[in-house]
N, C-alpha and C positions, 0 to 999 in steps of 0.2 A: 704535851711536855716532852715526849720522846723525840718528836720532830724538831722541837726547839733545841734540844740538847745535840741532836745530830748536826744542826746548823753551826753550833759552837765548835763541835769537833771538826767539821769541814773547814771552818775559819782557821783553827789552830793547825790543821794539816797543811792548808795553803801557806800559812806563815812559815811553817817548818820547811816546806819545799822551797820557798822563796830564799831562805838562807843558803840552801845548797846551790840554787841557780846563781845567786849573787857570787858565791864562792867560785863557780865555774867561770863567770865573766871576769872576775879579778885575777883568776889564774891565767887568763888571756891578756893580762896587763891593762884592763880597764880600770880607771880611777874610781875609788870607793864613792866619792861624791857624785860622780857622773852616774854611776849605777843607782845611787840613792835618788838622784833627781828624776831619772826616768821611771823608777818605781812609783814615785809620788805623782809625776805628771800624767802618766797613763791612768793611775788611780783617779786623778782629778776628772778625766774624761768620763769615767764610769759614774762617779757621783753626780756630775753635771747632768748626765742622762737620767739618773734616778730622780734628781730634783725636777727635771723637765716633765717627767712622767707623773710625779706627785708633788705639784707646786704649792698645794694648800697648806696654810699655817706655817709657812717657812720662817716667819719672824725676821726676814731680812731688813726690815725697817727699824729693828730694835738695836740700839747702840750696845746694849749689854751682850746681845748675841754675838756681835762682831768682836767685842773685846775678849770675851772668854773663848770664842772660837779661834782667835788669833793666838791665845795662850796654848790652846790645843795644837795649833799649827806648829808652834815652836817646839812642843813636845814631840810630835810625830817626826818633824824634821831631824831633831836630835837623835831620836830612836833609830831611824833609818841610817843616818850618817855614821853614828857611833858604832852601830851593829856591824855594818859592812867594813868600817875601819878596823874593828876588832878582828873580824874574819881575815882581813888582809894581813894582819900582824900575828895571827895565830892559826886558829882552825875554826870550822863551823861549829863543831861540838862544844868547844870551850866558850866561844862567843855566845852561843844560844843559852848555855847553862848559866853563865855569868849574868846575862840579861834577866833570866828567870829569878835570880836571887835578889832582885831590886827591892821587893817588899821589906826585906830585912833592914835595908838602909833607910827606907821610909820610916820604919819603926824607930830607928835610932834618932833620926831627925825629929820625929814626933816626941820622943823622950826629952830631947834637948829643949824643944819649944814648949814642953809641958802640955802637948795636945793629946798625948796618949799616956795612960798609967802603966808604968813598968810592972811586970809580974815575973815570978820565977820561971814560968813556962816560956814567956817571951825571951827572957835573958838566956835560957837554956837553948832555945831555937837559934838565937843570934850566934852563940858560941859554936854550935854544931855547924851552922852554915859557914862561918868563918873558917873552921877547920876544913870543911869541904872545899872551899875556895883555895886554900893552901895546897890541898892534895891535888885538886883538879889542874891548877895552873903550875904546880911545882915551883911556886914563886921563890922558894928557898934556893932554887937552882935555875934562875932566869936564863932563858936561852935554850933550856931543855925542851926538845920537841918543837922548837921554832916559836915558842911563845915569848912575847916581849912584855915589858912593863906597860908600854903604850897599848898593846892589845888587851891586857887585863883591865887597865883603866877605862878604855873605850867600851869594853863589854859591860862594865858596871854602870857607866854613864848612859849607855843605851837603855838599861833598865830604869834608871832614875828619870830619863827623858820620857819613857812610856808612862811613868807615874804622873808626870806633868801633863801629858796628853789626857789621861783619865780625869785628872783634876779639872782641867779646862773644859772637857766635854761635859762633865757632871754639872758644872755651874752654868754652862751655856744651854743645857737641855731644857730648862723651864721656859726659855725665851724663844724657842724655835724648833724646827724639825731636825732630826738627825742628819738628813741629807744636806740641809742648808749648812749645818755646822761643819760637816765634812768637806763641803765645797770650799768654805772659807779656810779651813785648816790646811787642805791640800794646796790651795792657791798660795798661802803664806809659805808653805814648804817649797813650792816651786820657785818663788821669788828669792828665798834665802839660798837654796842650794844651786841654782843656776849660775850664781856668781862665784861659788866656792870651788866648783869643779874645773877641770882642765877644759878651756874653751874649745880648743881644736878637737878634743875627744868628744865633747858634747855635740859638735857638728858632724863628726865622723860616724856617730851612731846611725844617722839618717841613711847612710849608704853602706853600712858594714854587713858582712855575711852573718854577723852575730845578732842582727836585729830581731829574729824570731825569739831568741832568749830574752832580750829586753822586753818584748811585748808580753811574753809569758810571765816574766817577773812582775810586770805592772798589773796584769790581770789577776794573778794569784796573790801577789804580795800586798796589793792595795785596792784593786778594783772589786773583785768578788768577795774577798775575805772580810773586809770591813762591813760590807752589806750583810753577809751571812752572820757575822758576829753580833751586830746590833739587832738584827731580826730575831736571832736565837736567844739573846740575853734577856729579852723582855719576858720570856716565859721559862727561864732556867734559874733554879735556885743558886745563890752565890756559892754555896759549898760544892755543888755539882760542877759549876763553871770552873772553880778552882782546880778540881781534879782533872777534868777533861783538857784543861789548858796545858797539861803535861804533854799532850800530843805534839805541841810545837817543838820543844827542845829535843824530845826523843826522835821525832821525824828528822829534824835538822842534823842531829848527831849520826843517825843511821845513814843519811844521805852523804854526809862527809866521809864516813868510813867506807861505805859500799861503792859509791860513785866516784868520789874524789880521792880515794885511796889514803885518807888520813889514818893515823895510827894513835890509838889510846892505850897506854900501859895500864896495868891492873890498878895501880894506886890512883890514877886519874878516874877510872870507872867508879872506884869506891867514893871518891870526892863528889862525882856527879850524882850518885845515888843519895848521898847524904844531903846534898843541896835540894834536889828535886823532892824527895820525900818530906824533908823538914819544912820547906816552904809551903808545900801542898797541905800538910797537916796543920800548920799554923793558920793558913787561910781558912780551912774548914773549921778550926777551933774558933776563929774570930767571927765567922759568918753569922751564926745565930745571934750573937750580941749586936752585930751591926743591924740585922733585920729588926730586932726589938727596938733599937734606938730610932730607926727610920720610921717604924710604926707609931 
């Protein structure tokens, strides 16, 4: 159990660092879509290797596996692209925290579609997170601290896209192996993002002095991290996974402040704390019920 939890922590740490590395690349004027493409393309090489080492029960002949894995691919492509777009329009700390708030918006959609029963605790959590978003982004004074409406919207869409990835992965899982699902998902990501980025920049990466950063981003942000996360999640309780997932936004925020020289005023820190603690508490509160339902 401890080893499995450590793998989830490592995955979250890798994702947090990848946000900071992406911020460094975009500070050097690399396009957000180009950075996202290489993160996913290098990740694809890793999961292809994983599939080659463990090819049994891949399910690659199953149409449902391909369909749901493609949905997961749309989700991970949106997550990478919107996340880096948000960073380019604001800061690593704000983008990472906004992405982490996604479960709240999934709850709202579930209420509208009557898939989830509203409760006072859930409504209270939604209100607190909304307040946290207002404080974190200072949306009442757009432009303060270099945060734009596009950056705020992209950060939230990054989180929603991650929820789509989880949804697709969950429904693909009964039809094949995790490595096969990720191969299809990252292949879909590569096809989608290669055409959205600046073509000349995409080619320039192959002979830029920044190539070690791109390789590191791909290894940490998509290669090792997803393998660590899936391996660890099998033996980690949902409540524990929800708590340790906080490593990602905290790591990304610290990277932004310490390495990139980003600045967070006190009101933004209060907003960040409200979002992270509320989302984590709500996830822990929901986990026992989800486990009972799954049993």
